[in-house]
Each structure stands twice: as C-alpha cells, then as structure tokens.
DOMARTOR-754365 format. One line per field, with one value per residue (C-alpha): x, y, z. Coordinates in nm, 3 decimals, padded with zeros to 5 digits. Example, Ala and Ser with C-alpha at 12.3 -4.5 7.8 and 13.67 -1.06 7.14 Angstrom:
% residues 2
xx: (01.230,01.367)
yy: (-00.450,-00.106)
zz: (00.780,00.714)
END
This chain:
% residues 430
xx: (06.330,06.126,06.341,06.666,06.488,06.354,06.748,06.821,06.575,06.675,07.059,07.011,06.816,07.059,07.333,07.163,07.081,07.441,07.556,07.315,07.438,07.786,07.708,07.487,07.799,08.021,07.884,07.767,08.052,08.319,08.255,08.026,08.165,08.472,08.577,08.770,08.812,08.997,09.073,08.896,08.589,08.546,08.485,08.287,08.057,08.078,08.242,07.939,07.839,08.157,08.028,07.780,07.926,08.315,08.461,08.221,08.470,08.326,08.331,08.215,08.008,07.872,08.248,08.243,07.950,07.801,07.483,07.390,07.151,07.159,07.395,07.294,06.949,06.774,06.793,06.471,06.590,06.536,06.107,05.862,05.642,05.568,05.395,05.641,05.909,05.654,05.626,05.929,06.116,05.900,05.967,06.352,06.236,06.098,06.358,06.652,06.424,06.347,06.713,06.930,06.657,06.727,07.036,07.255,07.141,07.449,07.369,06.968,06.912,06.970,06.818,06.532,06.574,06.497,06.203,06.026,06.082,05.884,05.614,05.555,05.556,05.295,05.084,05.129,05.235,05.418,05.488,05.190,05.316,05.503,05.197,05.214,05.050,05.070,05.288,05.499,05.539,05.593,05.531,05.507,05.225,05.253,05.016,04.802,05.017,04.974,05.166,05.105,05.435,05.639,05.473,05.548,05.926,05.924,05.823,06.067,06.293,06.212,06.183,06.579,06.643,06.426,06.680,06.966,06.800,06.792,06.504,06.377,06.183,06.059,06.039,05.815,05.921,05.655,05.574,05.424,05.043,04.986,04.790,04.438,04.476,04.218,04.397,04.393,04.079,04.329,04.614,04.553,04.821,04.843,05.145,04.930,04.677,05.030,05.203,04.912,04.873,05.177,05.227,04.870,05.024,05.343,05.058,04.953,05.255,05.300,05.585,05.702,05.682,05.750,05.516,05.666,05.355,05.144,05.489,05.478,05.035,05.054,05.278,05.042,05.391,05.296,05.344,05.460,05.679,05.952,06.017,06.133,05.922,06.122,06.204,06.051,06.351,06.285,06.461,06.809,06.599,06.363,06.605,06.741,06.357,06.329,06.660,06.540,06.140,06.345,06.645,06.253,06.115,06.409,06.450,06.139,06.052,06.384,06.577,06.813,07.024,07.052,07.101,06.842,07.018,07.211,06.885,06.786,06.772,06.927,07.301,07.377,07.431,07.267,07.440,07.195,07.247,07.039,06.880,07.141,06.933,06.715,06.529,06.473,06.096,06.222,06.491,06.217,06.084,06.435,06.435,06.204,05.921,06.049,06.208,06.555,06.519,06.766,06.934,07.104,07.412,07.354,07.690,07.656,07.814,07.872,08.214,08.239,08.441,08.335,08.550,08.386,08.411,08.322,08.415,08.248,08.372,08.687,08.613,08.815,08.894,08.820,08.736,08.434,08.061,08.232,08.316,07.985,07.952,08.130,08.148,08.199,07.843,07.796,08.110,07.928,07.567,07.550,07.183,07.214,07.517,07.600,07.253,07.381,07.157,07.453,07.682,07.504,07.707,07.846,07.509,07.463,07.667,07.622,07.741,07.924,08.068,08.042,08.162,08.159,08.476,08.232,08.000,08.086,07.722,07.828,07.538,07.504,07.288,07.234,07.037,06.884,06.751,06.699,06.783,06.623,06.902,07.152,07.010,06.916,07.237,07.481,07.268,07.130,07.480,07.496,07.367,07.441,07.800,07.776,07.633,07.612,07.435,07.332,07.177,07.039,07.012,07.376,07.423,07.519,07.550,07.358,07.153,07.191,07.594,07.623,07.456,07.604,07.933,07.834,07.684,07.458,07.216,06.904,06.833,06.624,06.446,06.406,06.225,05.975,05.658,05.801,06.039,05.834,05.674,05.986,05.973,06.244,06.493,06.383,06.243,06.476,06.685,06.811)
yy: (-10.263,-10.581,-10.819,-10.649,-10.684,-11.064,-11.192,-11.067,-11.178,-11.441,-11.490,-11.355,-11.659,-11.894,-11.768,-11.820,-12.162,-12.217,-12.085,-12.368,-12.653,-12.550,-12.569,-12.913,-13.060,-12.929,-12.971,-13.337,-13.419,-13.281,-13.231,-13.583,-13.826,-13.749,-13.577,-13.284,-13.049,-12.761,-12.370,-12.347,-12.624,-12.364,-12.026,-12.215,-12.274,-11.997,-11.624,-11.497,-11.657,-11.643,-11.829,-12.117,-12.456,-12.339,-12.568,-12.880,-13.207,-13.456,-13.824,-14.111,-14.218,-14.521,-14.661,-14.659,-14.738,-15.011,-15.142,-15.492,-15.591,-15.296,-15.063,-14.693,-14.564,-14.479,-14.827,-14.950,-15.247,-15.077,-14.944,-15.240,-14.968,-14.861,-14.577,-14.471,-14.481,-14.303,-13.993,-13.971,-13.912,-13.678,-13.486,-13.541,-13.425,-13.085,-12.988,-13.000,-12.797,-12.529,-12.547,-12.555,-12.289,-12.028,-12.133,-12.200,-11.961,-11.702,-11.358,-11.490,-11.287,-10.927,-11.038,-11.150,-10.828,-10.590,-10.772,-10.796,-10.451,-10.432,-10.639,-10.455,-10.122,-10.318,-10.467,-10.795,-11.118,-11.337,-11.465,-11.644,-11.929,-11.729,-11.553,-11.305,-11.487,-11.145,-10.968,-11.014,-11.343,-11.549,-11.866,-12.156,-12.399,-12.748,-12.918,-13.253,-13.572,-13.965,-14.042,-14.444,-14.489,-14.273,-14.507,-14.807,-14.676,-14.559,-14.937,-15.104,-14.914,-15.014,-15.314,-15.322,-15.145,-15.409,-15.642,-15.525,-15.408,-14.970,-14.797,-14.531,-14.211,-13.987,-13.637,-13.378,-12.982,-12.764,-12.486,-12.142,-12.237,-12.382,-12.766,-12.590,-12.251,-12.162,-12.155,-11.805,-11.802,-11.826,-12.079,-12.422,-12.519,-12.901,-12.886,-13.002,-13.229,-13.448,-13.413,-13.561,-13.858,-13.935,-13.977,-14.205,-14.385,-14.508,-14.501,-14.797,-14.939,-14.880,-14.644,-14.452,-13.991,-13.719,-13.408,-13.061,-12.913,-13.012,-12.933,-12.580,-12.544,-12.736,-12.414,-12.116,-12.050,-11.882,-12.121,-11.767,-11.575,-11.993,-12.000,-11.713,-11.434,-11.473,-11.832,-12.217,-12.292,-12.202,-11.972,-12.092,-11.996,-12.237,-12.543,-12.481,-12.544,-12.782,-13.022,-12.973,-13.103,-13.410,-13.403,-13.487,-13.773,-13.945,-13.947,-14.047,-14.246,-14.419,-14.475,-14.170,-13.916,-13.615,-13.321,-13.089,-12.743,-12.739,-12.621,-12.360,-12.079,-11.883,-12.028,-11.849,-11.570,-11.438,-11.262,-11.100,-10.960,-10.722,-10.650,-10.890,-11.216,-11.290,-11.573,-11.837,-11.683,-11.324,-11.415,-11.502,-11.175,-10.990,-10.725,-10.468,-10.762,-10.819,-10.654,-10.862,-10.956,-10.991,-11.331,-11.496,-11.710,-11.838,-11.961,-12.170,-11.981,-12.315,-12.459,-12.698,-12.946,-13.112,-13.309,-13.272,-13.417,-13.278,-13.477,-13.266,-12.942,-13.146,-13.114,-13.295,-13.073,-12.995,-12.684,-12.532,-12.428,-12.220,-12.501,-12.535,-12.264,-12.073,-11.722,-11.699,-11.713,-11.430,-11.218,-10.911,-10.814,-11.072,-11.109,-11.268,-11.441,-11.512,-11.669,-11.641,-11.960,-12.171,-12.073,-12.293,-12.653,-12.558,-12.675,-12.916,-13.197,-13.560,-13.658,-13.533,-13.694,-13.500,-13.574,-13.453,-13.449,-13.382,-13.652,-14.053,-14.106,-14.383,-14.330,-14.257,-14.109,-14.109,-13.788,-13.797,-13.462,-13.142,-12.849,-12.788,-12.988,-12.741,-12.523,-12.847,-13.097,-12.886,-12.787,-13.085,-13.242,-13.063,-13.339,-13.669,-13.802,-13.890,-13.791,-13.856,-13.663,-13.761,-13.539,-13.776,-13.515,-13.531,-13.891,-14.132,-14.420,-14.711,-14.557,-14.936,-15.011,-14.725,-14.754,-15.123,-15.070,-14.726,-14.892,-14.601,-14.695,-14.490,-14.351,-14.037,-13.929,-13.582,-13.312,-13.047,-13.023,-12.985,-13.189,-13.465,-13.446,-13.523,-13.891,-14.021,-13.814,-13.804,-14.165,-14.410,-14.534,-14.861)
zz: (-14.994,-14.862,-14.963,-14.833,-14.501,-14.599,-14.649,-14.293,-14.088,-14.279,-14.175,-13.850,-13.807,-14.030,-13.826,-13.427,-13.541,-13.660,-13.282,-13.158,-13.341,-13.216,-12.872,-12.909,-13.076,-12.871,-12.567,-12.653,-12.872,-12.809,-12.437,-12.310,-12.545,-12.647,-12.308,-12.484,-12.186,-12.279,-12.436,-12.771,-12.642,-12.290,-12.538,-12.788,-12.463,-12.223,-12.349,-12.374,-12.000,-11.795,-11.465,-11.621,-11.504,-11.628,-11.334,-11.414,-11.507,-11.688,-11.506,-11.653,-11.399,-11.577,-11.560,-11.183,-11.125,-11.367,-11.500,-11.487,-11.736,-11.932,-12.112,-11.943,-11.728,-11.979,-12.199,-12.273,-12.105,-11.806,-11.892,-11.855,-12.001,-12.367,-12.226,-12.018,-12.232,-12.456,-12.181,-12.074,-12.424,-12.465,-12.142,-12.204,-12.608,-12.449,-12.229,-12.478,-12.709,-12.445,-12.313,-12.726,-12.754,-12.458,-12.231,-12.571,-12.764,-12.796,-12.594,-12.530,-12.186,-12.448,-12.631,-12.442,-12.247,-12.539,-12.669,-12.331,-12.287,-12.578,-12.552,-12.241,-12.413,-12.672,-12.406,-12.485,-12.243,-12.478,-12.122,-11.985,-11.845,-11.558,-11.325,-11.019,-10.705,-10.548,-10.444,-10.734,-10.594,-10.945,-11.060,-11.352,-11.315,-11.389,-11.560,-11.493,-11.490,-11.391,-11.014,-11.092,-11.362,-11.038,-10.744,-10.916,-10.963,-10.668,-10.499,-10.734,-10.521,-10.201,-10.277,-10.412,-10.094,-09.826,-09.948,-09.853,-09.534,-09.635,-09.534,-09.803,-09.698,-09.957,-09.895,-10.015,-10.039,-10.095,-10.351,-10.281,-10.278,-09.986,-10.035,-09.855,-10.064,-10.349,-10.672,-10.766,-11.079,-11.479,-11.234,-11.434,-11.135,-11.007,-10.844,-10.473,-10.697,-10.858,-10.527,-10.313,-10.584,-10.582,-10.216,-10.135,-10.381,-10.203,-09.857,-10.097,-10.046,-09.693,-09.754,-09.598,-09.647,-09.431,-09.622,-09.541,-09.678,-09.405,-09.211,-09.270,-09.247,-08.875,-08.856,-08.941,-09.223,-09.494,-09.827,-10.037,-09.760,-09.768,-10.131,-10.298,-10.486,-10.890,-10.815,-10.789,-10.498,-10.139,-09.937,-09.703,-09.361,-09.470,-09.583,-09.210,-09.065,-09.312,-09.164,-08.872,-08.877,-09.090,-08.801,-08.628,-08.781,-08.789,-08.383,-08.387,-08.668,-08.728,-08.451,-08.484,-08.192,-08.410,-08.188,-08.263,-08.169,-08.474,-08.618,-08.388,-08.629,-08.322,-08.381,-08.705,-08.873,-09.129,-09.394,-09.620,-10.026,-10.039,-10.457,-10.586,-10.653,-10.976,-10.970,-11.293,-11.330,-11.313,-11.536,-11.784,-11.822,-11.758,-11.514,-11.766,-11.581,-11.255,-10.959,-10.797,-10.421,-10.119,-10.042,-09.767,-09.663,-09.306,-09.089,-08.785,-08.516,-08.313,-08.433,-08.736,-08.907,-09.316,-09.504,-09.824,-10.242,-10.487,-10.835,-11.039,-10.899,-10.838,-10.494,-10.186,-09.901,-09.558,-09.357,-09.173,-09.307,-09.572,-09.721,-09.901,-10.061,-10.405,-10.330,-10.666,-10.696,-10.476,-10.545,-10.736,-10.893,-11.259,-11.318,-11.578,-11.508,-11.225,-10.964,-10.496,-10.561,-10.672,-10.429,-10.191,-10.201,-10.511,-10.745,-10.980,-10.797,-10.941,-10.652,-10.325,-10.034,-09.684,-09.326,-09.011,-08.790,-08.522,-08.470,-08.425,-08.470,-08.741,-08.904,-09.328,-09.538,-09.916,-10.057,-10.431,-10.417,-10.650,-10.649,-10.328,-10.113,-10.212,-09.892,-09.692,-09.691,-09.535,-09.255,-09.247,-09.256,-08.901,-08.742,-08.886,-08.951,-09.265,-09.597,-09.896,-10.248,-10.581,-10.892,-11.109,-11.372,-11.401,-11.254,-11.561,-11.384,-11.227,-10.886,-10.736,-10.793,-10.563,-10.351,-10.302,-10.291,-10.047,-09.782,-09.696,-09.381,-09.524,-09.878,-09.891,-10.186,-10.167,-10.425,-10.496,-10.655,-10.978,-11.067,-10.923,-11.201,-11.471,-11.465,-11.584,-11.509,-11.137,-11.045,-11.268,-10.975,-11.166)
END
C-alpha cells in the first residue's frame, strides 16, 4: 500500500513538472523567441486561465528601439558592478522560480484553495509572508536592500537626460504603512526604510522627487484606507488624488499650466462593484482565508476625447475616457481568472501613447512606471496633452533610443516601495 501511495505521489509530481516545463518552453521559446502565436500555443498557455493576457502581441521592441553598444538591456556590458549583476541575477531567478511554480502550474488556484482550507483546519500557517495589519489589511513585507546601486543608475540616467535638456522627476508611491507609524511587532518590513534611503541618495545627486507618502501624511489620510485591503496596489480613488498632487507639483516647480479642476473628485462618477475584487495577497491565501472587497471604476463627468495606442494589445483607437478600460475584467465575478485592477489602462503595456484631443498645451511627458501607474495615468492624461508610458517588465527595447526618437519634454519615473527594490527590473534605463 505504501509503495502504491509513493508511486502515485511521484507520478503527480512528475506530471506537474512536465506541465510547468511545457508552459515554460511554450512561453519562452515558441511564443517569445519564435513568435509562434497560434491556437496550439494559446491552448497550452491559457486553457485553464481563459483571460490571462490572451490578447497580448509579442513585439520586438529592441528592433524598433535598438541598443547602442549592447544587444539588450540586461547585457552584462551595461552593468559595471559585479555585485550589482549578481544581485540582479538572484532577483530575476527568484522571480522566475516563483512564477513557474505558481502562475504557470496548471489548476494552481484550485489546488491552492484546497490546501489553504486544510492548512486552516490544521491550524498551520504556511503563508507566513502574508500578514494582517489589522482590519483585514494584508501586506507582504520586503527585506532590507542596498539602495545605492539604484541611485547610481538613476543618476546616470539623469545625466543622459540632462544632455538632451529633458527634466527628470521621481515619484515615490506609498504602501499601507505610514513611515511615521510604529510597525506592528513581528513584522520585519523595510518598505519605508528602503524608500527613505533611495530618496536620500537622490538628494545627494540633487535629483528632484515627489514623495506621495509625505503628501498623504500631511493631508491627514490613513495609509491603510488608500490601498486595497487584499492587494498591494492603491485604490483608483487614490490614483485620481495622486494625479492632482503631481499636477500641483509640476505647475509649481516645472512651469506647467495644468488645469487642476480636472482632478476634482466631485467631477467624476463612481461605479462600485461590490465584493468584486480579490487582490494578489488574498489570492495567495485563497478564498478559504480571505474575503473579497469592493472595486470602483471612475468616469469623468466632463467631456473627454482621447487617442490611444497600445501596441502590445493591438489597440489604436479614439474615444471618451472609456478607451482606458478593459471591461472584460469586470464583466463578471471571477476571483482567480479575472482581476478588476487589470481593467485600468488595459494592465500590462510595454508601451502606451496617449493624446488628449481636448488640449493644446504641447507638453509631452514620458512615464516609466509600474502597475501603480495603471490607476493614475488615465486621470493624469485629463490634464496633459501627450503622455507616453513604458513598463520595463514588458519593454525589451532601449529606453534611451525610445527617448531620442520620441523627444519628451519630461521623464517621470513612478514606482511603489515594493517594485523599487527590484534593481535590474526597475532602474536599468539603457
């Protein structure tokens, strides 16, 4: 009997390993290397997760925006510090292992939910990386990291932009813990300490930044309530507020003349989807351990007219504010296969370009952003004529070539305190 159980267990492990390898090979070789985008490939990648980035088009960004002196952004020639390269490799390897043993595993969520129920019944806590700050506000702490490699890369990028007479600004997005709060006992969280050291490094190079954590504290807001309980992202309402704060900063410091009235929260309609959203942290715990929360899509009540291009999604269209929304993500409640947060800005965009047809300011801003930008850029676009956006997680071309070709008036790098620690992914602006 024991032999039969052992063989069955071994067989299950082999099956899972084969499915992980099949998806790894299909994604990295057939789709991304050989550009084989057909029914067979998509059946392997998406048959048990029907809405998982199915519409994305794989583009050769390096061909459109070529590198100078290196084959790609992560070419070792671009990293002069051996320790930096080693740290970047470790971070990338860790992320790939995590991805290919969770997201890529067939029927992962179904197995995870059952396991979580068993874990709860036994009184175990195998999800010790996810902690509750109180009131159901979940967080996954990050460890301490050396901010100076990122600072040096940012300073080098600033020198490049200065040579083109382009202004650079860093915007620090918040997390659920105020930097002035006492961290609950037992939570080793270095979100704010890492961000503080990075901003101090920028100051030493006289590089300007806008710290939204300070703006939240000065406004008397509760950090917890501005972010989703079950996720690491800020709420769409917070993204609208942040757009107004950045506009104020640019008007004061950079000579912009943005109409601040377009960021008045009373000028918007709020469509609430009750108990529609299960954030990333809660998905790890599954519905067995966490409850869904409300989600809001926000619409301007003033006239809007945008032209947008999102090549990764094959989008080239013109319309009202609705063009920013991927409505399929809120078409029904599906906690594991749909994500309402993805509805904003069509989620993962290597490159997006926006023209506000209502304005004639002539200004053009390039945002280099993480997913916090999805619920920010559409609102900010209500006040600026031209905006480009790059997400370095998906953009494989040269950032510098892109800038030389598109000639923005200003570059704004906008990261949250968690994404900030991913040095290679976040700050390699080659």
